[in-house]
C-alpha positions as CSV (number, residue, x, y, z in Angstrom):
1,X,0.7,-17.1,4.0
2,X,0.8,-18.2,7.8
3,X,-1.8,-16.5,9.8
4,X,-3.5,-13.2,9.9
5,X,-1.6,-9.9,10.3
6,X,-2.4,-7.1,12.6
7,X,-2.6,-3.5,11.6
8,X,0.9,-2.5,12.3
9,X,2.4,-5.5,10.6
10,X,0.4,-4.5,7.4
11,X,1.6,-1.0,7.7
12,X,5.3,-2.1,8.1
13,X,4.9,-4.5,5.2
14,X,3.2,-1.9,2.9
15,X,5.9,0.6,3.7
16,X,8.7,-1.9,2.8
17,X,7.0,-2.7,-0.4
18,X,6.4,1.1,-1.3
19,X,10.0,2.0,-0.6
20,X,11.4,-0.9,-2.6
21,X,9.8,0.5,-5.6
22,X,10.2,4.3,-5.1
23,X,13.5,4.5,-3.3
24,X,15.5,1.4,-4.3
25,X,18.8,3.4,-3.6
26,X,17.9,3.5,0.0
27,X,16.4,-0.1,0.3
28,X,16.7,-2.5,2.3
29,X,15.5,0.0,5.1
30,X,17.1,0.4,8.6
31,X,14.8,0.3,11.8
32,X,14.6,4.2,11.8
33,X,13.8,4.3,8.0
34,X,10.9,1.8,8.4
35,X,9.6,3.7,11.4
36,X,9.6,7.1,9.2
37,X,8.1,5.2,6.3
38,X,5.2,3.9,8.4
39,X,4.6,7.4,10.0
40,X,5.0,9.7,7.0
41,X,2.1,11.9,6.4
42,X,1.5,11.5,2.6
43,X,0.1,8.2,1.0
44,X,-1.1,6.8,4.5
45,X,-4.7,6.4,5.8
46,X,-4.6,6.6,8.7
47,X,-1.7,8.6,9.6
48,X,0.1,6.7,12.7
49,X,2.8,7.5,15.0
50,X,4.5,4.3,15.9
51,X,7.8,4.3,18.1
52,X,10.9,2.1,17.5
53,X,9.8,-0.5,20.0
54,X,6.6,-1.0,18.3
55,X,8.0,-1.2,14.9
56,X,10.8,-3.7,16.2
57,X,7.9,-5.9,17.6
58,X,6.2,-5.9,14.1
59,X,9.4,-6.7,12.3
60,X,10.3,-9.6,14.7
61,X,7.0,-11.0,14.2
62,X,7.0,-10.8,10.6
63,X,10.5,-12.3,10.5
64,X,9.0,-15.5,12.2
65,X,6.6,-15.6,9.4
66,X,9.2,-15.3,6.8
67,X,7.5,-12.2,5.5
68,X,10.6,-9.9,6.4
69,X,14.2,-10.8,5.9
70,X,16.9,-9.1,8.0
71,X,20.0,-7.9,5.8
72,X,23.5,-7.1,6.9
73,X,25.5,-5.2,4.2
74,X,29.2,-5.7,4.0
75,X,29.7,-1.8,4.6
76,X,27.5,-1.6,7.8
77,X,26.7,-3.3,11.0
78,X,23.3,-1.6,11.2
79,X,20.6,-4.4,10.4
80,X,18.3,-3.5,7.3
81,X,15.0,-5.0,6.4
82,X,13.4,-6.2,3.3
83,X,10.1,-7.5,2.7
84,X,9.5,-11.1,1.1
85,X,5.7,-11.0,0.8
86,X,5.8,-10.3,-3.0
87,X,8.3,-13.3,-3.4
88,X,6.2,-15.8,-1.2
89,X,2.8,-14.8,-2.7
90,X,4.2,-14.6,-6.1
91,X,2.7,-11.1,-6.8
92,X,3.2,-9.6,-10.2
93,X,4.2,-5.9,-10.5
94,X,0.6,-4.5,-11.0
95,X,-0.6,-6.9,-8.2
96,X,2.2,-5.5,-5.8
97,X,1.1,-1.9,-6.6
98,X,-2.5,-2.7,-5.8
99,X,-1.9,-4.5,-2.7
100,X,0.6,-2.1,-1.4
101,X,-1.8,1.0,-1.9
102,X,-4.7,-0.9,-0.1
103,X,-2.4,-2.0,2.8
104,X,-1.3,1.7,3.1
105,X,-4.5,3.4,2.5
106,X,-7.4,1.1,3.1
107,X,-10.3,0.3,0.9
108,X,-10.6,2.2,-2.4
109,X,-12.4,2.4,-5.7
110,X,-11.0,1.1,-8.9
111,X,-10.4,4.8,-10.1
112,X,-8.6,5.7,-6.7
113,X,-6.5,2.6,-7.1
114,X,-5.3,3.6,-10.6
115,X,-4.6,7.1,-9.6
116,X,-2.7,6.2,-6.3
117,X,-0.7,3.4,-7.8
118,X,0.8,5.5,-10.4
119,X,4.2,6.0,-8.5
120,X,4.4,2.1,-8.3
121,X,3.1,0.8,-11.6
122,X,1.4,2.8,-14.4
123,X,-1.9,1.1,-15.3
124,X,-3.0,1.6,-18.8
125,X,-6.7,2.0,-18.0
126,X,-9.3,1.1,-15.4
127,X,-9.9,-2.2,-16.9
128,X,-6.4,-3.3,-16.2
129,X,-6.9,-2.4,-12.6
130,X,-10.1,-4.5,-12.5
131,X,-8.2,-7.4,-14.1
132,X,-5.4,-7.1,-11.6
133,X,-8.1,-7.2,-8.8
134,X,-9.6,-10.5,-10.3
135,X,-6.1,-12.0,-10.2
136,X,-6.0,-11.2,-6.4
137,X,-9.7,-12.7,-5.8
138,X,-8.6,-16.0,-7.1
139,X,-5.2,-17.4,-6.0
140,X,-5.2,-21.0,-7.1
141,X,-5.6,-23.1,-3.8
142,X,-4.7,-20.1,-1.4
143,X,-7.3,-17.9,0.1
144,X,-8.2,-14.5,-1.8
145,X,-5.8,-11.6,-1.1
146,X,-8.5,-9.1,-1.9
147,X,-12.3,-8.6,-1.8
148,X,-14.9,-6.5,-3.2
149,X,-16.8,-4.8,-0.4
150,X,-20.6,-4.0,-0.6
151,X,-21.4,-0.6,-2.0
152,X,-21.8,2.0,0.9
153,X,-24.8,4.3,1.1
154,X,-24.3,7.3,-1.1
155,X,-21.4,5.8,-3.1
156,X,-21.8,4.9,-6.8
157,X,-18.7,2.8,-7.0
158,X,-17.7,-0.3,-4.9
159,X,-14.3,-0.4,-3.0
160,X,-11.8,-3.0,-2.8
161,X,-9.7,-4.1,0.2
162,X,-7.0,-6.5,1.1
163,X,-7.6,-9.6,3.4
164,X,-4.3,-9.8,5.2
165,X,-5.9,-8.6,8.3
166,X,-8.6,-11.0,8.3
167,X,-12.3,-10.2,7.8
168,X,-13.3,-6.7,6.9
169,X,-15.6,-4.9,9.3
170,X,-17.8,-2.4,7.6
171,X,-18.9,0.7,9.5
172,X,-21.9,1.4,7.4
173,X,-24.6,-0.9,5.9
174,X,-24.5,-1.8,2.5
175,X,-25.5,-1.9,-0.8
176,X,-28.2,0.4,-2.3
177,X,-29.7,0.3,-5.6
178,X,-27.9,2.5,-8.0
179,X,-30.3,5.1,-9.6
180,X,-30.4,4.9,-13.3
181,X,-28.4,7.7,-15.0
182,X,-27.0,8.8,-18.2
183,X,-23.2,8.6,-17.8
184,X,-21.6,10.9,-20.5
185,X,-18.2,10.5,-21.9
186,X,-17.3,13.8,-20.3
187,X,-18.5,12.6,-16.8
188,X,-16.3,9.4,-17.2
189,X,-13.3,11.3,-18.2
190,X,-13.7,13.5,-15.1
191,X,-14.0,10.3,-12.9
192,X,-10.6,9.2,-14.5
193,X,-9.0,12.6,-14.3
194,X,-9.6,13.4,-10.7
195,X,-7.7,10.3,-9.2
196,X,-4.8,11.2,-11.7
197,X,-4.6,14.7,-10.3
198,X,-4.8,13.5,-6.7
199,X,-1.9,11.1,-7.6
200,X,0.2,14.1,-8.9
201,X,-0.3,15.8,-5.6
202,X,0.7,12.8,-3.5
203,X,3.6,12.3,-5.7
204,X,5.0,15.9,-4.8
205,X,4.2,15.3,-1.3
206,X,6.1,12.0,-1.2
207,X,9.1,13.7,-2.9
208,X,8.9,16.4,-0.2
209,X,9.0,13.7,2.4
210,X,12.0,11.9,0.7
211,X,13.9,15.2,0.6
212,X,13.4,16.0,4.3
213,X,14.4,12.4,5.1
214,X,17.6,12.8,3.0
215,X,18.3,16.0,4.7
216,X,17.8,14.6,8.2
217,X,20.2,11.7,7.3
218,X,22.6,14.2,5.9
219,X,22.6,16.5,9.4
220,X,23.2,13.3,11.3
221,X,26.9,13.0,9.6
222,X,27.8,16.0,11.4
223,X,26.0,15.5,14.9
């Protein structure tokens, strides 16, 4: 991939990747839909409030890098946008899901990635997520697309982040020795169950956002 992306370009690309999978009937997206996807309240960290001008600039920059393609359908003169990153970087479905969630929500643990990727790709277990991450670490002759971050103070698990925006700047120093603990099967099951429940809540929020958007689009027909 040519060059390093800024935060807005990462958010635009991640939003396009997400909508391609979750709402294929409404993809490619119009400029307005891209803006709403970037600014939605669920499944986004941080929540942002980009205006159309800012999103337009990001899309134009991504077009110059061949990361976004402008599509004109036969039934509409309104330009629509589709992402090309997954094609250019030859990302598999599980790699696409992991990259998308990291692009939209920042650094995350393996458990968080598994739970939050559920709408995009259903991982069988944590081991499959780890295998997918390893594939993002080593990309033949290309730079890695993801990195493992040093464990933060007070955290028992390492987090993982994408590298599309360049070097990761940590706000807290790192890795501390992990106390020796007996990790029971019950505790391990709880560690896996919490992200799954979180994912279900996020899915419901996402569906509500989609319903609101569809209703808004429906109302525009009568304005």
